[in-house]
BAMAR-978619 format. One line per field, with one value per residue (C-alpha): chain; x, z, y; residue in three letters. Coordinates in Angstrom, 3 decimals. Each point is the difference from the previous one (the first is absolute). Last residue first. Layout:
REM BAMAR-978619
chain (A/...) $
east (X/...) $
up (Z/...) $
north (Y/...) $
resn (ALA/...) $
REM end
This chain:
REM BAMAR-978619
chain (A/A/A/A/A/A/A/A/A/A/A/A/A/A/A/A/A/A/A/A/A/A/A/A/A/A/A/A/A/A/A/A/A/A/A/A/A/A/A/A/A/A/A/A/A/A/A/A/A/A/A/A/A/A/A/A/A/A/A/A/A/A/A/A/A/A/A/A/A/A/A/A/A/A/A/A/A/A/A/A/A/A/A/A/A/A/A/A/A/A/A/A/A/A/A/A/A/A/A/A/A/A/A/A/A/A/A/A/A/A/A/A/A/A/A/A/A/A/A/A/A/A/A/A/A/A/A/A/A/A/A/A/A/A/A/A/A/A/A/A/A/A/A/A/A/A/A/A/A/A/A/A/A/A/A/A/A/A/A/A/A/A/A/A/A/A/A/A/A/A/A/A/A/A/A/A/A/A/A/A/A/A/A/A/A/A/A/A/A/A/A/A/A/A/A/A/A/A/A/A/A/A/A/A/A/A/A/A/A/A/A/A/A/A/A/A/A/A/A/A/A/A/A/A/A/A/A/A/A/A/A/A/A/A/A/A/A/A/A/A/A/A/A/A/A/A/A/A/A/A/A/A/A/A/A/A/A/A/A/A/A/A/A/A/A/A/A/A/A/A/A/A/A/A/A/A/A/A/A/A/A/A/A/A/A/A/A/A/A/A/A/A/A/A/A/A/A/A/A/A/A/A/A/A/A/A/A/A/A/A/A/A/A/A/A/A/A/A/A/A/A/A/A/A/A/A/A/A/A/A/A/A/A/A/A/A/A/A/A/A/A/A/A/A/A/A/A/A/A/A/A/A/A/A/A/A/A/A/A/A/A/A/A/A/A/A/A/A/A/A/A/A/A/A/A/A/A/A/A/A/A/A/A/A/A/A/A/A/A/A/A/A/A/A/A/A/A/A/A/A/A/A/A) $
east (-18.655/3.413/-1.300/-0.168/3.666/1.120/-2.385/1.398/3.598/-0.748/-1.920/2.813/2.562/-2.102/-0.157/3.757/0.529/-2.147/2.403/0.169/2.186/-2.938/-1.603/-2.616/-2.360/-1.224/-2.358/-1.252/-3.251/-1.293/-3.149/-2.299/-3.523/0.685/-0.967/1.675/3.290/-0.541/-0.559/3.220/2.223/3.514/0.789/-2.437/2.343/2.408/2.662/1.795/3.618/0.577/3.105/-1.911/0.227/-1.385/-3.079/-0.584/0.214/-2.255/-2.660/0.071/-0.535/-2.869/-1.811/-0.583/-3.332/-0.954/2.756/-0.438/1.130/1.459/1.546/2.042/1.312/-1.856/-3.692/-2.675/-2.464/-0.660/-0.040/0.120/0.930/1.036/-1.286/2.096/-1.474/0.790/2.491/-1.395/-0.373/3.560/1.360/-1.931/1.143/3.660/-0.258/-1.600/2.739/2.717/-1.489/-0.134/3.633/1.185/-1.982/1.419/3.569/-0.500/-1.458/2.589/2.916/2.415/2.679/-2.488/-0.958/3.589/-0.057/-3.211/1.628/3.095/-2.218/-1.433/3.523/0.868/-3.306/1.014/3.424/-1.627/-2.635/-0.870/1.577/-2.546/-3.145/-1.113/-3.481/0.927/2.868/-2.507/-1.473/0.896/1.948/-1.879/0.257/0.226/-1.183/0.825/2.713/1.679/0.314/0.600/-0.546/-0.996/-0.195/3.755/-0.148/-3.083/-3.762/-2.150/-3.547/0.733/-2.929/-1.521/-1.157/3.255/-0.327/-3.493/1.128/2.816/-2.138/1.222/2.425/0.891/3.108/1.635/2.991/0.472/0.861/2.453/-0.994/-1.519/-3.222/-1.658/2.692/-0.676/-3.581/-2.629/-2.371/-1.984/-1.871/-2.392/-1.104/-0.328/1.624/2.113/1.885/1.156/1.118/0.248/1.595/-0.781/0.925/2.331/-1.939/-3.367/0.344/1.063/-2.242/-2.303/-2.094/-1.235/-2.929/-1.006/-3.706/-0.893/-3.146/0.989/3.591/-1.199/-1.894/2.909/2.308/-2.181/0.270/3.776/0.124/-1.626/1.241/2.478/-0.929/2.936/-2.349/2.092/2.340/-2.804/1.229/-0.648/-1.281/-2.593/-0.342/-2.852/0.179/-2.334/-3.385/-2.723/-1.644/-0.110/2.144/-1.744/-1.676/3.411/1.076/-3.218/0.333/3.614/-0.682/3.691/0.925/0.935/-2.264/-2.433/-0.482/1.681/-1.839/0.731/0.677/-0.867/2.076/-1.716/1.369/-0.231/3.333/2.405/-1.758/0.047/3.708/0.798/-2.338/1.606/3.461/-1.337/-1.512/2.553/2.924/-2.347/0.003/-3.222/-2.341/-3.245/0.388/0.586/-2.132/0.608/-3.088/-0.750/-2.434/2.170/2.426/3.082/2.305/2.821/-0.053/0.243/3.303/2.710/-1.631/-1.510/2.392/3.074/-1.523/-0.373/3.679/1.210/-1.880/1.065/3.684/2.754/-0.588/1.231/-2.420/-0.404/-1.509/3.491/0.888/-2.123/-0.817/-1.404/-0.313/0.528/3.534/0.880/-0.969/1.871/3.145/-0.265/-0.384/2.962/2.079/-0.912/1.547/3.075/0.662/-0.500/2.407/2.611/-0.314/0.376/2.990/1.727/-0.449/-2.802/-2.028/-3.576/-2.128/0.504/1.984/3.192/0.992/1.481/2.680/-0.655/-3.479/-1.195/1.803/-1.698/-3.428/0.815/1.403/-3.187/-2.097/2.095/-0.029/-3.739/-2.241/-2.826/-3.566/-1.848/-3.451/-1.477/3.140/-0.673/0.388/3.720/0.817/3.333/1.888/-0.276/2.264/-2.316/0.157/2.562/1.562/0.282/-3.006/1.789/2.526/-2.541/1.599/0.373/-3.783/-0.361/2.354/-1.860/-3.292/1.153/-1.299) $
up (31.777/-0.094/-2.445/-2.767/0.455/-0.473/-2.932/-1.623/0.458/-1.448/-2.906/-0.733/0.105/-2.532/-2.277/0.394/-1.088/-3.069/-0.939/-0.461/-2.770/-2.387/2.405/2.698/2.098/3.485/1.483/3.565/0.300/1.744/1.503/-1.829/-1.284/-3.571/-1.514/2.926/-0.877/-3.605/1.082/2.047/-2.862/0.872/1.015/2.933/2.449/-0.270/-2.492/0.159/0.859/1.355/2.126/2.812/2.128/-3.044/0.218/3.522/-1.128/-3.000/2.152/2.546/-2.845/-1.461/3.312/1.051/1.200/-3.339/-2.543/-2.805/-3.577/-3.000/-2.622/-2.969/-2.802/-2.859/-0.791/-2.521/1.830/2.665/3.471/2.310/3.666/1.301/3.446/2.314/3.106/-1.125/-2.899/-3.279/-1.611/0.991/-1.618/-3.196/-0.149/0.348/-2.480/-2.524/0.562/-0.385/-3.316/-1.195/0.956/-1.827/-3.100/0.156/0.192/-2.727/-2.420/1.108/-0.987/1.417/-1.651/-0.955/3.639/0.660/-2.717/1.474/3.434/-1.494/-1.367/3.482/1.388/-2.460/1.010/3.653/-0.797/-1.768/2.620/-1.786/0.364/-0.522/-2.088/-1.806/-1.275/-2.894/-0.850/-1.097/-1.761/-1.821/1.843/1.601/-1.150/2.985/0.554/0.279/2.554/-2.574/-0.374/-3.095/-1.198/3.425/2.039/0.674/3.159/1.937/-0.031/1.467/-1.240/-3.694/-2.321/-2.067/-3.624/-1.392/2.404/-1.328/-3.631/0.672/1.745/3.545/1.738/3.555/1.626/3.032/2.274/3.616/1.137/-2.072/-2.488/0.451/-1.800/3.314/0.452/-3.435/0.463/-2.700/-1.678/-3.221/-1.701/-2.971/0.091/-3.068/1.524/-3.135/0.865/3.314/-1.137/3.422/0.479/3.398/3.681/0.603/-2.407/1.661/3.594/-0.889/-3.052/1.114/-3.131/-1.111/-2.421/-1.846/-0.850/-3.699/0.387/-2.315/1.200/3.590/-0.896/-1.849/2.835/2.493/-2.126/-0.226/3.764/0.902/3.627/1.391/3.638/2.389/2.824/1.940/-2.612/-2.543/-3.561/-2.896/2.346/-1.419/-0.750/-2.157/-0.729/-1.086/0.617/-0.326/-3.055/1.669/1.004/3.045/-2.039/-1.071/3.617/0.967/-2.912/1.052/3.629/0.702/1.315/3.628/0.684/1.919/-3.068/-0.279/-0.530/-2.402/1.850/-1.102/1.095/-0.565/-1.402/1.940/-1.330/2.953/1.726/-3.220/-0.513/3.495/-0.228/-3.283/1.588/2.999/-1.889/-2.342/2.399/2.756/-1.687/-1.839/0.701/0.212/-3.567/-1.484/-2.008/-0.045/-0.536/-0.991/2.253/0.412/-2.906/-0.857/-2.997/1.793/2.675/-2.440/-1.815/2.208/3.407/-0.247/-2.690/1.972/3.198/-1.714/-0.971/3.422/1.704/-2.623/0.592/0.334/-3.585/-3.536/-2.653/-2.811/-3.216/-1.122/-0.035/-3.174/-0.818/3.391/0.279/3.765/0.009/-2.995/1.879/3.111/-2.018/-1.768/3.279/1.460/-3.041/0.650/3.457/-1.176/-2.818/2.295/2.580/-2.652/-1.468/3.412/0.820/-3.259/0.143/-1.976/3.110/1.051/-1.676/2.888/3.157/0.718/1.484/-2.656/1.563/3.632/0.337/-3.170/0.810/3.393/-1.601/-2.648/2.625/2.052/-3.122/-1.220/3.493/-0.240/2.043/2.279/-0.768/1.924/1.563/-2.305/0.662/3.702/0.260/0.781/1.831/1.671/1.438/3.803/2.671/0.679/-3.710/-2.156/-3.255/-3.289/-1.600/0.327/-2.698/-2.817/-3.063/1.831/0.280/-3.769/-0.207/2.782/-1.756/-3.270/0.975) $
north (8.440/-1.653/-2.603/2.582/0.851/-3.589/-0.466/3.127/-1.162/-3.434/1.510/2.470/-2.785/-1.901/3.054/0.401/-3.603/0.639/2.785/3.767/1.432/0.519/2.444/-0.450/2.078/-0.929/2.547/0.302/1.863/3.092/1.496/-2.371/0.552/-1.011/3.370/1.773/-1.674/1.080/3.606/-0.035/-1.161/1.180/-3.594/0.022/-1.691/-2.903/-0.995/-3.315/-0.868/-3.513/-0.632/-1.700/3.147/1.811/-2.221/1.306/3.618/-0.652/-1.675/2.784/2.478/-2.022/-0.217/-3.613/-1.438/-1.509/0.341/2.521/-0.325/1.757/-2.278/1.199/-2.206/1.694/-0.232/-0.895/-2.279/2.635/-1.520/3.004/0.247/-3.416/-0.919/-2.176/-1.614/-3.536/-0.256/-1.302/3.430/0.882/-3.141/0.585/3.639/-0.919/-2.853/2.369/2.555/-2.600/-1.116/3.617/0.634/-3.116/0.904/3.530/-1.229/-2.597/2.538/2.545/-2.199/2.514/2.153/2.722/0.374/1.027/2.658/1.420/0.057/1.668/2.767/0.355/0.308/2.756/1.525/-0.007/1.415/2.939/0.773/3.229/3.451/2.725/0.090/-3.145/0.858/2.290/-2.363/-2.675/1.869/3.221/2.707/2.851/3.599/2.335/3.553/3.711/-0.616/-2.179/-3.733/-2.115/-3.563/-1.267/-3.192/-0.066/2.103/0.877/-0.291/-2.763/-0.635/0.308/0.712/-2.751/0.258/-1.419/-2.918/-0.639/0.119/-2.445/-2.585/-0.347/-2.300/0.917/-1.342/-1.521/0.461/1.038/-3.506/-2.001/-2.715/-3.457/1.074/0.921/2.648/1.430/1.234/0.203/2.445/-0.428/2.852/-0.024/-3.629/-2.214/-3.065/-0.383/3.211/-1.519/-3.418/-1.620/-3.416/-1.558/0.284/2.953/2.277/-0.558/1.185/3.540/0.260/2.798/0.591/3.420/0.163/3.175/0.371/0.215/-2.104/-2.839/0.262/-0.451/-3.175/-1.608/1.012/-1.863/-3.125/0.400/0.609/-3.292/0.041/-2.505/-0.648/-0.494/0.913/2.500/1.535/-0.118/-0.514/2.407/2.700/2.320/3.698/1.334/3.719/2.812/-1.624/2.662/-1.604/-3.421/-2.952/-1.470/-2.746/-1.283/-0.327/-1.781/-2.413/-0.708/-0.851/-0.584/-3.407/-0.538/-2.978/2.220/2.195/3.406/3.272/2.896/3.258/3.534/3.001/3.343/3.277/3.252/1.233/-0.102/-2.892/-2.026/0.724/-1.288/-2.982/-1.036/0.089/-2.014/-2.917/-1.578/0.370/-1.220/-3.407/-0.733/-2.910/1.992/1.183/3.456/2.432/3.751/2.138/3.591/1.875/3.070/0.273/-1.992/0.553/1.820/-2.760/-2.901/0.350/1.447/-0.460/-3.462/-1.208/1.043/-1.353/-3.361/-0.039/1.160/-2.836/-2.540/0.547/2.603/1.047/-0.659/1.219/-2.534/1.383/1.023/-3.705/-0.403/-3.628/-0.974/-3.778/-0.009/-1.436/2.187/3.152/-1.085/-0.650/3.370/1.874/-1.888/0.938/3.642/-0.206/-1.893/2.472/2.977/-1.406/-0.732/3.503/1.579/-2.188/0.890/3.765/1.611/0.783/0.650/-2.657/-2.411/0.663/-1.871/-3.355/-2.265/-2.207/-0.913/1.501/-1.705/-3.228/-0.185/0.414/-2.603/-2.375/0.067/-0.536/-2.940/-1.507/-0.387/2.288/-1.090/0.994/2.684/0.022/-2.612/-2.037/-0.439/-3.795/-0.144/-3.228/0.726/-2.935/-0.061/1.490/2.923/0.854/-1.799/1.103/-1.888/1.702/3.340/-0.921/-0.393/-1.670/-3.322/-0.089/-0.231/-2.968/-1.759/0.810/-1.566/-3.436) $
resn (PHE/MET/ARG/ARG/VAL/LYS/ASP/LEU/ALA/LEU/PHE/PHE/ARG/GLU/VAL/GLU/GLU/ALA/THR/ASN/TYR/PHE/ALA/LEU/SER/ALA/ARG/ALA/THR/ALA/GLY/VAL/GLY/TYR/ARG/GLN/MET/LEU/PRO/HIS/ALA/CYS/HIS/GLN/GLY/SER/ARG/VAL/ALA/VAL/GLY/GLU/LEU/ASP/LEU/LEU/VAL/ALA/LEU/ASP/THR/ALA/HIS/VAL/GLY/GLU/VAL/VAL/PHE/SER/ALA/VAL/ALA/VAL/ARG/GLU/PRO/ALA/GLU/GLY/ILE/LEU/ARG/VAL/GLY/PRO/MET/ALA/ALA/LEU/GLY/ALA/ARG/LEU/ALA/GLU/GLY/LEU/ALA/HIS/GLU/HIS/ALA/ARG/ALA/ALA/VAL/LEU/ASP/LEU/THR/GLY/LEU/TYR/ASP/VAL/ALA/ALA/GLY/LEU/GLY/VAL/PHE/GLY/ALA/ILE/ASN/PRO/THR/GLY/ALA/GLU/PHE/ARG/ARG/PRO/PRO/PRO/ALA/PHE/VAL/THR/GLY/GLU/PHE/SER/VAL/SER/GLU/ILE/MET/GLU/GLY/GLY/GLY/ILE/VAL/PRO/GLN/MET/ALA/GLU/LEU/LEU/GLU/GLY/LYS/GLY/TRP/LEU/ALA/GLY/THR/GLY/THR/PRO/GLY/PHE/LEU/LYS/HIS/GLY/THR/PHE/ALA/TYR/PHE/ASP/CYS/GLY/LEU/ALA/PRO/VAL/ASP/VAL/PRO/PHE/HIS/PRO/VAL/ALA/GLN/SER/GLY/ASP/VAL/LEU/LEU/PRO/VAL/GLY/THR/ALA/ARG/THR/ALA/LYS/ALA/ILE/GLU/ALA/VAL/PRO/ASN/ILE/THR/GLY/LEU/VAL/ASN/SER/VAL/HIS/VAL/VAL/ALA/VAL/MET/LYS/THR/ARG/PRO/GLY/ILE/LEU/ALA/LEU/LEU/ALA/PRO/LEU/ASP/LEU/THR/GLY/ASP/ASP/HIS/VAL/PRO/ALA/VAL/LYS/LEU/VAL/ALA/GLY/THR/ALA/ALA/ALA/VAL/ILE/GLN/TRP/PRO/VAL/ILE/ASN/ALA/HIS/HIS/GLU/MET/ALA/THR/VAL/LEU/ILE/GLU/ASP/GLY/ALA/GLN/LEU/ARG/PRO/ARG/LEU/TYR/GLY/HIS/ALA/VAL/LEU/ASN/ILE/ALA/ALA/THR/THR/GLY/SER/SER/LEU/VAL/LEU/GLU/HIS/PRO/ASP/THR/ILE/GLY/LEU/PHE/ALA/ALA/LEU/LYS/ALA/ARG/ALA/ALA/GLU/TYR/LEU/THR/THR/ALA/GLU/GLU/GLY/LEU/THR/HIS/VAL/ALA/ARG/ALA/VAL/ASN/ALA/ASN/HIS/ARG/THR/TYR/PHE/GLU/SER/VAL/ALA/GLU/ILE/VAL/ALA/ARG/PRO/LYS/GLN/ALA/THR/ASN/ALA/ASN/ASP/PHE/TYR/VAL/LEU/PRO/LYS/GLY/HIS/VAL/GLU/ARG/ALA/LEU/ILE/PRO/PHE/ASP/ALA/ARG/TRP/ARG/ASP/VAL/SER/MET) $
REM end
């Protein structure tokens, strides 16, 4: 099995926690980094460190070349033919805020509507609430079925003449549900309403051809894609990016500046003011290169099988309630254990060397929808193993029996 070879590429997986081998099941929060990414970041600071687009000396040109190469690699990875349609950002949160404030807010009037779903991460709720509050617009919410699937007919029925934006998550970070974004995009195109997709939890798990989805904006985060933190991007259709105003002003996002006025640079530079996380994007480019060396079909099949085994084992365990059972899903399982608070559960599992997430997962409305204050969440990557799943079950059963 290739998993041993894959694991050898991730140095942190060899460490121990509380004297026990680490079982890292918090990949939906942040994925671990392969040695190639760590070395690329170190190499940048060791040999190439300089600012981008600001110098004609050798280091400056090298830094700029590496930074723009990362943009091109990300574009190719996501099926984007024009890298200039990819705005590099600190992550999904910054990308969605850019659309909310740079595109939507100037176009909103009192009574206009923004449509989201009940399974959104706060990053795809709060920015829309802020621009709605500032303009008198209204946030509409499409419901979620008990099994964790989106109520698609209800969402489509909510799209009306006052709808100015539809924003949906591609994959729920809590439920693992894969939403039918291409079908949603077909409906939004028919009505002329822009569609933004939060792809943070999708791009690490399966191939995503962003333009083929038919959406208008697609946001994702690099640190879930085995790259450094503080990286991510926003893809937008060229004509929409051209129509957007910058949200942050400063250096390098301009063509000219005078005290009489400023002429902004074309996208993507218009939206990349200041010094970016250059080393981080060099590392993210290395993450894309690394993924290109893998048999991704085998890796994803392995991850999916592990996820199904994880969910089956949890469902069979007394006192355990799984949250969401959507048939189309990634290897994420949120659950509650009778009589045990999720945070206590996570602390006790950590003592057994098992890292899971606990809390509300930046999805308070979804927790309220299911009537729970918090859940524990186990989320897998291709480098996890069947043995780790068994260790997780043993640790969970040990903790469960304490209560």
